[in-house]
C-alpha angles and dihedrals in degrees: 000000000000124000089256091052091046091050090054091047093054092046089051090053090052092050092048090051090052094045091051094048099249092116125037103205121150098197121034122208114259091225140004119231116222123184140160110291118269127220110319092019130111142194127045101299139011134201135190094207092121090058090050092051099041099084098043090044092049092229134112113267093240090056092051090047092051091049092052091042091060091052096045092051088064091057122104112244095031116100101178143000123199127188113219137175117351092344113313116156111223111196127199116197125217106270086016097145091070092045090050090051092053091045091050092051094048090047093050096041117192089346091070107130094026114127144169093238090123097035113150094017120124109206121193117214121194120193133189112250093258131109098244093047092051094047089048091049091050092052093045089052091052091052092045089054089052087060093049100261127134106225122198115204122216136179135163092243138017118272118259116263094245091053090055097040100041106023100035096240107165117256094211097073112142109243111216138126119262146108120313110215090166096074110139122176102288123250109265092219141015106286097194095093087067091063127237102296100043093040094052091047091049090053099041106037096069117069112262091252092053123086110248122227115231106196147110092276086088091060101049117110099225140099093262088071109077092199089056091049092052096046093041092051089051093049091048091051090055092045094055090051090054092045092049090053089053088054091051103252137098140198121292119174114239143131115319127171097233106113096162092054094044090050093049092050093046089051094056098092090050091049092052091049091049092046089054095044096048097034087233117138089175087076090059093044093053090045091055090053089053091050091048094049092049091048092051091067092053101046099076090060099046100088126052116258124228112326093348114132121229110264137186087267091057091049091050093048090048091053091050091049091049091049091051091049089050091054091047092051093048093047094048090050091055088053089051092247127132120246105207120200091215123046 
């Protein structure tokens, strides 16, 4: 059910209440405004129509809201209605949890999953003076910042110029002696010829205790390359949003039969927290592959085919695809990898 359809449903409930003598209102509103709930609200949408009707109906707003609540609960597509505050109706749609998830992601943008769980904490990171260790430390620091922490980066010697220039290793690493708990299996070869994105993926995708492969397999544009799958899925998600706009419709969260993708997106905040706690960017990299693979099965059904007209189902699938692309872009950024809109 789209917001427009929900607005009509609520207005129909008002008209039925008036026709059956439960509300005495001389002039009915032309439309009912529904919007995401504000502070203190709940559900998928909220409306203040009961407060609008209370004075002309000569009844307290909570009483009007309860009357409309009873009617709305009998409507297909609505799973729950809660009255909050002075008389706001908070409406949960059937399958609303998935729609709320998508709406939350689109509202947060690439910062979805960021939190202040580590706010105020200064965390010192020490890396071995080796390219993989420094790239890993940089990515861990990015994820720690996403959770509110203030990481300080240390190494026993400055990074090489090519690591800074090509791979994006920070220049402002504190040089001082000390232990190096971030000591992954070293890269077997110089990764800089791969370029920033492929080199960082090659170093971060394997678990720290696994030997990374530094080769052209990270550059090939085919499904056997997980980095390509992730970046291609993101680019496709952006493309379908552009194509939908050309067809005259946009995203609107709603029910979509895509449980694997919903679960992967819902798991993103937990993955970021675990990546920060275990200093393990490989967890985030593997998670992005799972999101991309789940999105790939949805993308063919997002846009209408042939003479088919855009429907609520298309809008809901488009919103889910856009949300998945948003998570992919945010995750790649935390790995220090570009998320191009065209590939």
